[in-house]
C-alpha positions in Angstrom: 0.0 0.0 0.0 2.8 2.4 0.9 4.7 1.7 -2.3 1.6 2.3 -4.4 1.2 5.7 -2.7 4.8 6.6 -3.6 4.4 5.6 -7.2 4.9 8.7 -9.5 1.4 8.5 -11.1 -0.5 8.8 -7.8 1.8 11.1 -5.9 -0.5 14.2 -6.4 -3.4 12.3 -4.9 -1.9 12.5 -1.5 0.6 15.3 -1.7 -0.9 18.7 -2.3 1.6 21.4 -3.1 -0.9 23.7 -4.9 -0.7 26.4 -2.2 3.1 26.4 -2.4 3.0 26.5 -6.2 0.6 29.4 -6.1 3.0 31.3 -3.8 5.9 30.7 -6.1 4.0 31.3 -9.4 5.0 34.9 -9.7 8.4 34.7 -8.1 11.8 33.5 -9.2 12.8 32.0 -6.0 16.3 30.8 -5.1 16.3 28.5 -2.2 19.9 27.4 -2.5 21.5 24.1 -3.5 18.2 22.0 -3.4 16.5 24.5 -5.6 19.3 24.5 -8.1 19.5 20.7 -8.0 15.9 20.5 -9.1 16.1 23.4 -11.5 17.5 22.2 -14.9 17.6 25.5 -16.8 17.1 29.2 -16.3 13.7 29.1 -18.0 12.3 26.5 -15.6 9.3 27.9 -13.8 8.8 27.5 -10.1 6.0 25.0 -10.7 8.4 22.9 -12.9 11.1 23.0 -10.2 8.6 22.1 -7.5 7.2 19.2 -9.6 10.8 17.9 -10.1 11.5 18.3 -6.4 8.5 16.2 -5.5 9.8 13.4 -7.8 13.3 13.7 -6.4 12.1 13.6 -2.8 9.9 10.6 -3.4 12.8 8.7 -4.8 15.0 9.7 -1.8 12.3 8.6 0.6 11.8 5.3 -1.2 15.5 4.5 -1.4 16.1 5.3 2.2 12.8 4.2 3.6 14.4 1.8 6.1 16.2 4.7 7.8 13.3 7.0 7.8 11.0 4.3 9.3 13.6 3.6 12.0 13.8 7.3 12.8 10.0 7.6 13.0 9.8 4.6 15.3 12.5 6.1 17.5 10.6 9.4 17.7 7.3 7.7 18.5 9.1 5.7 21.2 10.5 8.9 22.7 7.1 10.6 22.6 5.4 7.5 24.3 8.0 7.5 27.0 7.6 11.2 27.5 3.8 11.1 27.7 4.0 8.2 30.2 6.4 10.3 32.3 4.5 13.6 32.0 0.9 12.2 31.6 -1.5 15.1 31.6 0.8 17.9 32.8 1.7 19.2 29.3 -0.8 19.5 26.5 0.2 17.9 23.2 0.9 20.2 20.3 1.7 23.3 22.4 5.0 25.1 22.0 6.0 23.9 25.5 5.2 20.3 24.5 7.3 20.7 21.3 10.2 22.1 23.2 10.1 19.3 25.7 9.9 16.6 23.0 12.9 18.2 21.2 14.8 18.1 24.4 13.9 14.5 24.9 14.9 13.6 21.4 18.3 15.3 21.8 19.0 13.5 25.1 17.9 10.1 23.9 20.3 7.7 22.2 20.8 8.5 18.5 19.5 6.3 15.8 23.1 5.3 15.0 23.7 4.3 18.6 20.5 2.2 18.7 21.3 0.5 15.4 24.9 -0.2 16.6 23.6 -1.6 19.9 21.1 -3.9 18.0 23.9 -5.0 15.6 26.2 -5.8 18.4 23.5 -7.8 20.2 22.4 -9.7 17.1 25.7 -11.6 17.0 28.8 -11.9 14.9 28.6 -11.3 11.2 25.2 -9.5 11.4 25.3 -5.8 10.3 22.3 -3.6 9.7 22.3 -1.7 6.5 21.5 1.6 8.3 24.8 1.6 10.1 26.7 2.0 6.9 24.9 5.2 6.0 26.5 8.2 7.7 24.1 10.8 9.2 25.9 13.5 7.1 24.2 12.0 4.0 21.0 13.7 5.2 22.2 17.2 5.8 20.6 18.8 2.7 17.7 16.5 2.2 19.1 14.9 -0.9 21.9 12.4 -0.3 23.7 13.2 -3.6 24.0 16.8 -2.5 25.3 15.9 1.0 28.1 13.7 -0.2 31.3 15.5 -1.2 32.3 14.9 -4.7 35.7 16.3 -6.0 35.4 18.8 -8.9 37.8 16.7 -10.9 35.3 13.8 -11.0 32.5 16.0 -12.3 31.6 16.7 -15.9 31.8 20.3 -17.1 28.0 20.6 -16.9 28.0 19.4 -13.3 30.9 21.7 -12.3 29.0 24.7 -13.9 25.8 23.8 -12.1 27.6 23.3 -8.8 29.3 26.7 -9.1 26.6 28.8 -10.6 23.3 26.8 -10.3 21.1 27.4 -13.3 21.9 31.1 -13.6 21.1 32.2 -17.2 24.4 34.0 -17.7 26.4 30.8 -17.2 24.0 28.2 -18.5 
């Protein structure tokens, strides 16, 4: 069911970005590396870039679903523990509740620590795939942008796009 929802043909049935498209329609936004990654040329409209961004993000989520699901389970476990500890003293959804949850998340073991612990307990020769993915891969939201790639290994088009984005003067 989840894979069907992530299929490109049905993505717009559950992901509504129409308000965002409307806000960007009369603008030429520059939101940094992610924007330029999804913008192929200087004539791409905001709507085209956003549509491409949706496709890119869906592919990222599908490819790294195991890590995202592990992180979601960790967060829900932290929230459940927090609510058990603080039962009705703090109302869910308030800014105080959010700040307290953020504090709990920061003080709880990281996903990497949890996975390493599980891997160590599982026995010799067992390694979870998640442990081989460094957290730095998720800094920008797209793994390809987060990983350092020497300029010498890039094509001239990739170098130009890295340095200038899709600026019309240099494209």
